[in-house]
C-alpha positions in Angstrom: -4.2 4.5 -18.3 -7.4 3.0 -17.0 -9.2 -0.2 -18.0 -12.8 -0.8 -17.0 -14.6 -4.1 -16.2 -18.3 -3.7 -15.5 -18.5 -1.0 -12.8 -15.0 -1.5 -11.5 -11.9 0.5 -12.5 -8.4 -0.9 -12.7 -5.5 1.5 -12.8 -2.3 0.7 -14.7 0.0 3.2 -13.1 3.3 4.1 -14.6 5.1 6.1 -12.0 7.7 7.6 -14.3 5.2 9.0 -16.9 5.4 12.6 -18.2 2.0 13.1 -16.6 3.3 12.2 -13.2 6.5 14.2 -13.7 4.4 17.3 -14.4 2.3 16.8 -11.3 5.4 16.4 -9.2 7.2 19.4 -10.6 4.2 21.8 -10.5 3.0 20.8 -7.0 6.5 20.5 -5.3 6.6 21.8 -1.8 9.8 20.2 -0.5 12.7 18.2 -2.0 16.1 17.2 -0.7 18.7 14.5 -0.7 18.1 11.4 1.4 21.1 9.3 0.5 24.6 8.9 1.9 25.6 12.5 1.1 22.9 13.8 3.5 23.8 11.1 6.1 27.5 11.8 5.9 28.4 8.2 5.1 29.4 8.6 1.5 32.7 7.1 0.4 35.3 8.7 -1.9 35.1 7.6 -5.5 31.7 8.8 -6.5 28.2 8.1 -5.3 24.8 8.0 -6.9 22.4 10.6 -5.5 19.0 9.7 -3.8 16.5 12.5 -3.5 12.9 12.6 -2.2 10.3 15.2 -2.7 6.7 16.0 -1.7 4.0 17.6 -3.9 0.4 18.6 -3.6 -1.5 16.7 -6.2 -4.2 18.5 -8.3 -7.8 18.3 -7.1 -9.0 16.0 -9.8 -6.5 13.4 -8.5 -8.0 13.6 -5.0 -11.8 14.0 -5.8 -11.9 12.2 -9.2 -11.1 8.7 -10.5 -7.5 9.4 -11.4 -4.9 8.7 -8.8 -1.4 10.0 -8.1 0.7 8.7 -5.2 4.3 9.1 -6.4 6.5 10.0 -9.3 9.8 8.0 -9.7 12.8 9.0 -11.8 15.5 6.4 -12.3 18.7 7.0 -14.2 18.7 3.4 -15.2 16.1 0.7 -15.6 14.7 -0.9 -12.4 16.9 -3.7 -11.2 20.0 -2.2 -12.9 22.6 -0.9 -10.5 23.1 2.8 -10.4 26.5 4.4 -11.2 28.3 7.4 -9.6 26.5 10.5 -10.5 23.1 8.9 -11.2 20.0 10.5 -9.8 17.3 8.4 -8.1 14.3 10.6 -7.3 10.9 9.7 -5.7 8.3 12.4 -5.2 5.3 11.4 -3.0 1.9 13.1 -2.9 1.6 15.0 0.3 -1.1 12.7 1.5 0.9 9.5 0.9 4.0 11.1 2.5 2.1 12.1 5.6 0.7 8.6 6.0 4.2 7.1 5.8 5.6 9.7 8.2 2.8 9.3 10.8 3.6 5.6 10.7 7.3 6.3 11.4 8.9 5.4 8.1 12.6 6.1 8.7 13.4 7.4 5.2 10.5 9.8 4.7 11.2 11.3 8.2 14.6 12.6 7.0 12.9 15.4 5.1 11.8 16.9 8.5 15.4 17.1 9.7 17.6 17.8 6.7 19.7 21.0 7.2 18.5 24.0 5.2 21.7 23.8 3.2 20.8 20.4 1.9 17.3 21.4 0.6 17.0 21.3 -3.2 13.5 23.0 -3.2 11.1 24.3 -0.5 8.2 26.7 -0.3 6.0 28.0 2.5 4.0 24.8 2.7 7.2 22.8 3.0 8.4 25.1 5.8 5.1 24.6 7.6 5.4 20.9 7.2 8.9 20.9 8.8 7.6 23.1 11.6 4.9 20.5 12.3 7.3 17.8 13.3 5.9 17.5 16.9 2.5 16.3 15.6 4.1 13.7 13.3 6.8 12.1 15.5 5.8 9.6 18.2 7.0 6.5 20.0 5.2 4.5 17.2 8.1 5.3 15.0 10.3 3.0 17.1 8.4 0.0 15.7 9.2 1.0 12.1 12.9 1.6 12.9 13.1 -1.8 14.5 11.5 -3.4 11.4 13.8 -1.6 9.0 16.8 -2.6 11.1 15.7 -6.2 11.1 15.1 -6.1 7.3 18.7 -4.8 6.7 20.1 -7.5 9.0 18.2 -10.2 7.1 19.6 -8.9 3.8 23.1 -8.8 5.1 22.8 -12.4 6.3 21.1 -13.5 3.2 18.1 -14.9 5.1 14.9 -15.9 3.3 14.4 -14.6 -0.2 16.6 -11.5 0.4 19.7 -11.2 -1.8 22.4 -8.8 -2.6 23.4 -7.4 -5.9 26.8 -6.4 -4.5 28.8 -9.7 -4.7 32.0 -7.7 -4.8 31.5 -6.6 -1.2 30.9 -10.2 0.0 34.0 -11.3 -1.9 36.1 -8.5 -0.4 34.8 -8.3 3.1 32.9 -11.6 3.7 29.6 -9.8 4.0 27.6 -7.0 2.4 28.9 -4.0 4.3 26.4 -1.6 2.7 23.5 -3.6 4.2 25.4 -3.7 7.5 25.9 0.1 7.5 22.2 0.7 6.9 21.3 -1.7 9.7 23.4 0.1 12.3 22.6 3.6 11.0 18.9 3.0 11.2 19.4 1.9 14.8 21.4 5.0 15.7 18.9 7.3 14.2 15.9 5.5 15.7 17.4 5.8 19.2 18.2 9.5 18.7 14.7 10.2 17.5 13.0 8.5 20.5 15.4 10.1 22.9 15.3 13.7 21.5 12.4 13.9 19.0 15.0 14.9 16.4 17.4 13.2 13.9 20.8 14.9 13.5 22.0 15.1 9.9 24.6 14.2 8.9 25.0 11.4 11.4 27.0 12.8 14.3 30.3 11.6 15.5 31.6 9.1 16.6 28.9 7.1 14.8 29.6 8.8 11.4 33.2 7.6 11.3 32.2 4.2 12.7 29.7 3.7 9.9 32.1 4.8 7.2 34.7 2.3 8.6 32.0 -0.4 8.6 31.2 0.3 5.0 35.0 0.0 4.2 35.2 -3.4 6.0 37.1 -2.1 9.0 34.6 -3.6 11.4 33.6 -7.3 11.3 30.2 -8.7 10.7 30.0 -9.7 14.3 30.8 -6.2 15.5 28.0 -4.9 13.2 25.6 -7.4 14.6 26.5 -6.6 18.2 26.1 -2.9 17.6 22.7 -3.5 15.9 21.5 -5.8 18.7 22.4 -3.2 21.3 20.6 -0.4 19.4 17.6 -2.7 18.8 17.4 -3.4 22.6 17.5 0.3 23.3 14.7 1.0 20.8 12.6 -1.7 22.4 12.9 0.0 25.8 12.4 3.5 24.4 9.1 2.5 22.7 7.8 2.2 26.3 9.8 4.9 28.1 10.4 7.8 25.6 9.0 11.2 26.4 7.5 11.4 22.9 3.7 10.9 22.6 2.6 7.3 22.2 1.0 8.1 18.9 1.1 10.9 16.3 -1.6 13.6 16.3 -3.7 12.3 13.4 -6.4 14.9 13.9 -4.0 17.8 13.7 -2.2 16.3 10.7 -5.6 15.8 8.9 -6.7 19.4 9.6 -3.4 20.7 8.2 -3.6 18.5 5.1 -7.1 19.8 4.3 -6.1 23.4 4.7 -2.9 23.1 2.6 -4.7 21.4 -0.3 -7.3 24.0 -0.3 -4.8 26.9 -0.3 -2.6 25.3 -2.9 -5.5 24.7 -5.3 -6.6 28.3 -4.9 -3.0 29.4 -5.9 -2.9 27.0 -9.0 
């Protein structure tokens, strides 16, 4: 829906609309799980399922006034906790996903490294994208991983306006072990990315078991904070010393995006 005021346009975007769902489904090039099942940190007793996809938006949403950046499907209303078996899906436009990936967003980067067996959907464009990892990944990602680690730490500690909707974990363990697990896991994956240019999925041992134990409260809050502090310090060093390029190859990414959109539109 669009409202106009003079010569200015104001977009009231509803990300879960049937219109956006159709765009996501028809333009899908890649989709896979990005939650604890992919990471290998899921606990027994049932989990919700988090998936992420990428689609090529129609030309009128690129050259015209209409706009599409993402489609979101939630099993329950926003703010209501998911239950085991619920599906949470976000499908980004290829252009938005690329912007996030070039900036080093830890979650969107998982789509580049998920094992083939975990892919829900992929076509030739999706395979090309995954093969283009070297032009996307750079030392710049280290800053994003450090930022995400710090955000999870703040949420675990209840700093600022951050809060938890998992009071049962605090009552049982004395702290939100899910935030703690994400905090350490992001550090582990950031260090591996800057050291090797890859992220192993699921999380390799011994960290996978360590993270699952942390989620179960078998490690203390101080142990989690110490692990995160060590990983954060390693990230800080690797941002300067990693063999990865200092920045992603924006020119190559831009050229690829233009070609893929043109080819996809010809096929539509």
